[in-house]
C-alpha positions as a printed NumPy array, in Angstrom:
array([[125.06 ,  88.893, 101.971],
       [122.621,  91.973, 100.154],
       [124.131,  95.057,  99.549],
       [121.231,  98.702, 100.409],
       [122.761,  99.678,  96.851],
       [120.969,  95.95 ,  95.786],
       [118.036,  96.008,  97.478],
       [117.465,  99.751,  95.832],
       [117.588,  98.058,  92.549],
       [116.038,  95.562,  92.984],
       [112.493,  97.622,  94.577],
       [113.237, 100.23 ,  91.675],
       [112.932,  97.182,  89.262],
       [109.422,  96.792,  90.684],
       [108.633, 100.255,  89.983],
       [107.355, 101.072,  86.914],
       [103.656, 101.114,  87.953],
       [104.236, 103.417,  90.178],
       [106.134, 105.617,  87.884],
       [103.493, 105.009,  85.103],
       [101.102, 107.176,  87.591],
       [103.568, 109.394,  88.151],
       [103.633, 110.324,  84.872],
       [ 99.915, 109.613,  84.559],
       [ 99.393, 112.871,  86.805],
       [102.252, 114.68 ,  85.55 ],
       [100.76 , 115.432,  81.907],
       [ 97.492, 115.706,  82.672],
       [ 97.894, 118.36 ,  84.232],
       [ 98.269, 120.507,  81.298],
       [100.663, 122.7  ,  82.005],
       [101.563, 125.03 ,  79.478],
       [104.201, 128.209,  79.542],
       [101.809, 130.812,  80.401],
       [ 99.412, 128.937,  82.179],
       [100.176, 129.822,  85.777],
       [ 98.421, 127.148,  87.283],
       [ 98.282, 124.194,  85.31 ],
       [102.155, 124.239,  85.663],
       [101.604, 125.171,  90.07 ],
       [ 98.993, 122.054,  89.599],
       [102.235, 119.993,  88.01 ],
       [104.208, 121.594,  91.231],
       [102.202, 120.392,  93.499],
       [102.559, 117.112,  92.373],
       [105.737, 116.654,  92.28 ],
       [107.115, 119.099,  96.161],
       [105.256, 116.328,  98.247],
       [107.505, 113.657,  96.607],
       [110.478, 115.058,  96.868],
       [109.61 , 116.309, 100.566],
       [108.436, 112.885, 101.716],
       [112.264, 111.766, 100.827],
       [114.031, 114.281, 103.297],
       [115.167, 116.958, 101.078],
       [114.652, 120.749, 101.341],
       [112.004, 122.379,  98.955],
       [111.361, 125.314,  98.058],
       [109.178, 127.028,  95.757],
       [110.226, 130.108,  93.461],
       [107.255, 132.132,  93.156],
       [107.277, 134.365,  89.773],
       [105.215, 136.879,  88.205],
       [104.801, 135.909,  85.123],
       [104.963, 132.174,  85.007],
       [104.419, 129.335,  87.899],
       [106.724, 128.79 ,  90.485],
       [110.303, 127.728,  90.415],
       [111.154, 123.986,  92.464],
       [114.171, 124.215,  93.82 ],
       [115.376, 121.012,  95.939],
       [118.347, 119.969,  98.173],
       [119.411, 117.366,  99.486],
       [120.551, 117.132, 103.719],
       [124.325, 116.01 , 102.446],
       [126.696, 119.369, 102.392],
       [129.248, 119.877,  99.723],
       [129.847, 121.022,  96.019],
       [125.856, 119.29 ,  94.983],
       [125.554, 116.814,  91.85 ],
       [122.618, 119.739,  89.742],
       [119.672, 117.586,  88.656],
       [117.658, 120.029,  86.145],
       [114.6  , 119.989,  84.687],
       [111.876, 122.164,  83.839],
       [108.083, 121.737,  83.681],
       [106.143, 123.471,  81.191],
       [105.357, 121.875,  77.621],
       [104.742, 124.379,  74.648],
       [100.789, 123.415,  74.549],
       [ 98.516, 125.89 ,  75.272],
       [ 94.731, 123.836,  76.487],
       [ 92.335, 123.225,  74.014],
       [ 95.647, 121.337,  71.054],
       [ 96.912, 117.887,  73.299],
       [ 94.866, 117.184,  76.283],
       [ 95.043, 113.711,  78.84 ],
       [ 96.968, 110.785,  79.025],
       [ 96.2  , 108.291,  77.003],
       [ 98.357, 104.998,  77.213],
       [ 98.831, 102.543,  74.155],
       [100.382,  99.267,  74.709],
       [104.295, 100.293,  75.765],
       [104.004, 103.316,  75.411],
       [101.864, 106.411,  75.918],
       [101.353, 109.267,  74.484],
       [100.538, 112.83 ,  76.105],
       [101.618, 116.911,  76.087],
       [105.092, 116.988,  77.996],
       [104.619, 112.926,  78.49 ],
       [108.731, 113.068,  76.343],
       [109.294, 116.616,  77.042],
       [110.344, 116.288,  79.808],
       [107.346, 115.26 ,  81.782],
       [109.32 , 111.996,  81.267],
       [111.844, 113.485,  82.709],
       [111.078, 114.209,  85.667],
       [109.09 , 110.653,  86.066],
       [112.794, 109.438,  85.965],
       [114.35 , 111.607,  87.767],
       [111.66 , 111.287,  91.144],
       [112.285, 107.414,  90.816],
       [115.631, 107.177,  91.04 ],
       [115.568, 109.972,  93.665],
       [113.157, 107.292,  95.648],
       [115.208, 104.746,  95.003],
       [118.876, 107.31 ,  96.228],
       [116.963, 107.285,  98.936],
       [116.399, 103.669, 100.263],
       [119.713, 102.646,  99.533],
       [120.678, 105.865, 102.555],
       [122.285, 107.943,  99.594],
       [120.955, 111.098, 100.437],
       [122.88 , 111.036, 103.413],
       [126.253, 110.75 , 101.459],
       [126.093, 112.174,  98.337],
       [125.751, 116.33 ,  97.674],
       [122.321, 116.778,  95.529],
       [120.301, 119.774,  94.568],
       [118.664, 120.726,  91.852],
       [116.017, 123.165,  89.793],
       [112.364, 122.857,  87.715],
       [111.551, 125.81 ,  85.987],
       [108.721, 127.275,  84.999],
       [109.737, 128.67 ,  81.852],
       [112.123, 125.996,  79.565],
       [109.494, 126.012,  76.405],
       [109.899, 130.497,  76.143],
       [113.845, 130.522,  76.682],
       [114.177, 130.369,  80.221],
       [113.76 , 133.733,  80.543],
       [113.767, 134.522,  84.158],
       [114.6  , 130.873,  85.537],
       [118.418, 131.809,  84.025],
       [119.955, 133.958,  86.552],
       [118.466, 131.488,  89.418],
       [118.737, 128.129,  87.938],
       [122.931, 130.289,  87.008],
       [123.783, 131.628,  91.03 ],
       [121.902, 127.85 ,  91.888],
       [124.33 , 126.024,  90.321],
       [127.427, 127.582,  90.222],
       [129.725, 125.52 ,  92.359],
       [127.843, 122.374,  91.586],
       [130.281, 118.922,  90.916],
       [128.133, 118.107,  88.2  ],
       [124.738, 119.13 ,  86.437],
       [122.074, 116.324,  84.917],
       [119.791, 117.632,  82.694],
       [116.639, 115.484,  81.902],
       [115.385, 116.938,  78.933],
       [113.923, 113.986,  76.009],
       [116.794, 110.722,  75.753],
       [117.705, 111.083,  72.366],
       [118.062, 107.921,  70.133],
       [120.688, 104.937,  71.277],
       [120.294, 106.83 ,  74.74 ],
       [123.257, 108.817,  73.835],
       [124.117, 111.631,  76.267],
       [123.841, 115.492,  74.697],
       [127.187, 117.015,  75.308],
       [126.644, 119.601,  72.344],
       [123.585, 122.287,  71.951],
       [123.501, 125.36 ,  69.952],
       [123.109, 128.843,  71.948],
       [120.003, 131.296,  70.828],
       [119.03 , 134.747,  70.151],
       [116.095, 135.813,  69.348],
       [115.703, 139.742,  68.352],
       [113.385, 142.627,  67.067],
       [114.391, 145.194,  65.17 ],
       [112.254, 148.01 ,  64.217],
       [112.852, 150.411,  61.304],
       [112.093, 154.021,  61.542],
       [111.225, 156.358,  58.398],
       [108.487, 159.5  ,  57.25 ],
       [105.278, 158.955,  56.249],
       [104.471, 160.706,  53.485],
       [100.818, 160.532,  51.196],
       [102.836, 158.063,  48.052],
       [101.159, 160.336,  45.129],
       [100.929, 164.303,  46.561],
       [104.494, 164.204,  49.   ],
       [106.136, 160.688,  47.926],
       [109.861, 162.39 ,  48.364],
       [109.477, 163.329,  51.435],
       [108.886, 159.865,  52.878],
       [111.234, 157.304,  53.853],
       [110.186, 154.453,  53.756],
       [110.669, 152.424,  56.45 ],
       [109.881, 148.659,  54.995],
       [112.659, 149.403,  51.819],
       [114.901, 149.998,  55.579],
       [113.258, 147.302,  57.253],
       [114.869, 144.806,  53.415],
       [117.679, 146.124,  53.383],
       [118.7  , 144.84 ,  56.613],
       [117.071, 141.33 ,  56.56 ],
       [118.208, 141.023,  53.251],
       [122.438, 141.831,  55.064],
       [121.65 , 139.508,  57.871],
       [119.801, 136.859,  56.399],
       [123.539, 136.672,  54.524],
       [125.562, 136.135,  57.838],
       [124.154, 132.731,  58.008],
       [127.185, 130.564,  57.648],
       [126.52 , 126.764,  58.099],
       [130.513, 125.732,  57.849],
       [130.986, 128.312,  61.11 ],
       [127.77 , 126.614,  62.664],
       [126.168, 130.627,  62.185],
       [122.526, 130.684,  60.741],
       [120.481, 134.426,  61.018],
       [116.011, 133.279,  60.402],
       [114.246, 136.001,  59.81 ],
       [110.456, 134.253,  60.602],
       [108.527, 137.237,  61.278],
       [108.128, 140.606,  58.917],
       [105.085, 143.249,  59.601],
       [104.897, 147.318,  59.002],
       [103.094, 150.486,  57.273],
       [ 99.733, 151.678,  56.959],
       [ 98.188, 151.782,  53.547],
       [ 99.748, 151.704,  50.161],
       [ 99.77 , 154.416,  49.382],
       [101.053, 155.628,  52.264],
       [105.323, 156.181,  52.981],
       [105.545, 153.375,  55.645],
       [106.675, 155.434,  58.613],
       [107.656, 152.233,  60.49 ],
       [108.419, 148.556,  59.454],
       [109.777, 145.72 ,  61.93 ],
       [110.702, 141.782,  61.798],
       [112.085, 139.685,  64.664],
       [114.832, 137.321,  64.475],
       [116.488, 134.041,  65.049],
       [119.577, 133.532,  65.452],
       [121.717, 130.091,  65.941],
       [125.351, 129.815,  67.098],
       [127.904, 126.934,  68.215],
       [130.172, 128.76 ,  70.294],
       [129.936, 131.982,  72.48 ],
       [132.855, 133.777,  70.143],
       [130.588, 133.028,  66.865],
       [127.946, 134.283,  68.783],
       [128.974, 137.441,  69.405],
       [130.852, 137.917,  65.698],
       [127.519, 137.42 ,  64.522],
       [125.223, 139.685,  67.443],
       [128.203, 142.389,  66.119],
       [127.415, 141.93 ,  62.692],
       [123.378, 142.275,  63.111],
       [125.085, 145.771,  65.079],
       [126.79 , 146.563,  62.857],
       [124.027, 146.206,  60.056],
       [121.776, 148.107,  62.077],
       [124.053, 151.537,  62.899],
       [124.33 , 151.521,  58.881],
       [121.155, 153.605,  58.084],
       [120.281, 151.497,  54.418],
       [118.48 , 154.284,  53.867],
       [118.462, 157.592,  53.99 ],
       [116.896, 159.27 ,  56.474],
       [114.979, 155.835,  58.427],
       [116.877, 153.934,  61.107],
       [116.729, 150.406,  63.061],
       [116.724, 149.948,  66.454],
       [117.549, 146.135,  67.799],
       [115.856, 144.659,  70.728],
       [116.789, 141.5  ,  73.045],
       [114.638, 138.913,  73.466],
       [116.013, 136.238,  74.629],
       [119.088, 134.634,  74.38 ],
       [121.064, 131.146,  75.297],
       [124.732, 130.797,  75.421],
       [125.741, 127.473,  73.56 ],
       [126.468, 124.129,  75.787],
       [130.177, 123.852,  74.521],
       [131.923, 120.451,  75.271],
       [134.961, 120.28 ,  76.998],
       [136.863, 118.154,  78.406],
       [134.633, 118.025,  81.897],
       [131.428, 117.295,  79.933],
       [133.099, 114.217,  77.811],
       [134.801, 112.957,  80.507],
       [130.947, 113.379,  82.227],
       [129.534, 111.962,  79.599],
       [131.374, 109.32 ,  79.826],
       [131.2  , 108.411,  83.434],
       [128.156, 108.31 ,  82.833],
       [128.062, 106.54 ,  80.087],
       [128.992, 103.298,  82.036],
       [125.791, 103.703,  83.909],
       [123.726, 103.095,  81.557],
       [125.227, 100.516,  79.786],
       [124.969,  98.925,  83.735],
       [121.401,  99.722,  83.572],
       [120.45 ,  97.768,  79.781],
       [120.959, 100.806,  77.857],
       [122.942, 102.187,  75.457],
       [125.679, 104.722,  75.909],
       [127.944, 107.726,  74.127],
       [127.24 , 110.918,  72.461],
       [125.515, 112.412,  70.675],
       [125.869, 115.268,  67.565],
       [125.076, 118.402,  68.183],
       [121.669, 119.425,  68.613],
       [119.603, 122.853,  67.161],
       [117.778, 124.178,  70.135],
       [118.775, 125.258,  73.133],
       [118.168, 124.048,  76.688],
       [118.838, 125.174,  80.374],
       [121.88 , 122.856,  79.928],
       [123.466, 126.082,  78.466],
       [122.543, 127.652,  81.388],
       [124.664, 125.675,  83.634],
       [127.747, 124.936,  81.585],
       [127.861, 128.947,  80.929],
       [128.286, 128.669,  84.665],
       [131.375, 126.913,  84.786],
       [129.201, 123.596,  85.278],
       [129.99 , 120.433,  83.589],
       [126.782, 119.783,  82.225],
       [125.142, 117.329,  80.37 ],
       [122.166, 116.776,  78.309],
       [119.374, 114.434,  77.298],
       [119.425, 111.624,  80.016],
       [115.421, 111.364,  80.078],
       [113.275, 107.754,  79.142],
       [112.7  , 107.327,  74.912],
       [110.415, 108.762,  73.003],
       [109.175, 110.361,  69.726],
       [107.588, 113.588,  68.124],
       [108.626, 115.875,  70.877],
       [106.323, 118.89 ,  70.286],
       [103.917, 117.389,  68.292],
       [100.62 , 116.306,  69.634],
       [101.983, 112.546,  68.455],
       [104.784, 113.426,  71.598],
       [105.287, 109.422,  72.508],
       [107.266, 107.963,  75.663],
       [108.082, 104.523,  75.835],
       [107.433, 103.147,  79.583],
       [109.741, 100.354,  79.691],
       [112.449, 103.1  ,  79.377],
       [111.886, 104.702,  82.521],
       [113.173, 102.556,  85.406],
       [116.319, 101.731,  83.25 ],
       [116.976, 105.031,  82.92 ],
       [116.686, 105.781,  87.063],
       [118.445, 103.408,  87.409],
       [121.049, 104.947,  85.828],
       [120.96 , 108.166,  87.726],
       [120.884, 106.487,  90.551],
       [123.856, 104.926,  90.073],
       [125.933, 108.099,  89.053],
       [124.426, 108.624,  92.383],
       [126.64 , 105.839,  94.38 ],
       [129.469, 105.895,  92.874],
       [129.501, 109.584,  94.039],
       [128.788, 108.833,  97.812],
       [131.468, 109.331,  99.778]])
């Protein structure tokens, strides 16, 4: 006799048209991180669908970004925590609309990560049909500022995820459906050099050249890059001075840091701070400002076991398995892992071209990816 799970899987197998329509609705609502109304429109699509499944939903307002969306199922206990984001990197007018091309769809955020949101909602609908939401503790959060580094949502996400049994992050799927267990951490800093302005002809000796100081600082910190240790420093923007015949009083640059471990991050930041303290030109000083930061996603025994558990569910759903290699960019999995929750990432659908105007998702992967999550939740049910 068919079980409730058999019924849910059979139902899910017929839901591709509904999944595509949900994905279209999400993509057609452009949601660049700074477009608060656009992000809110995406939340307005998702929130009622989650509520209709019996989940409690909370819109968390933001003074700078669109609302974050948190949800929780009816079952008590330490939850499985689902994570996603509603924002994209595309400002209005740069890449708009949803276009189907055979078995693929193209559009802003279709792969990063509105496809993952569609997978999540579809799987939760199947879980509700199977009666799993009353049997497995479940919670989650969809943040609105991930593409900006989650500057506001990180503490909110960490607080809500803390104590969960697992965090599943539905960022873009990787080649071969491999699961992400390692990501580099990221940090961005601004360095400002301050000197003394003077006329370059009449009073050159009285000036203290901030650009010269910054140039020496840049040379020193760029030299901290150590590929063998997984540490990189990139000075990606520089500005300063006023006119060619004025000794510049100020100059500034912005730095991008990447690191594989928390220990590597601490050592790298300490070395940059030391370079700033040791004024490279007499009479100048360099001040540092931390702009954003993400901890690294480090592979642990618990996260490796979680990846193996989810891999089994993927295989049973006709997908690939295994672990992906180290990913250079951060995600909200870094935040949940830093909160002490075993975390895996890259569970969204197959595709390519994220952050480009050829961003594409494989439509045929939506249902199998949702089936993998459904099987995982069934395995965690009481």
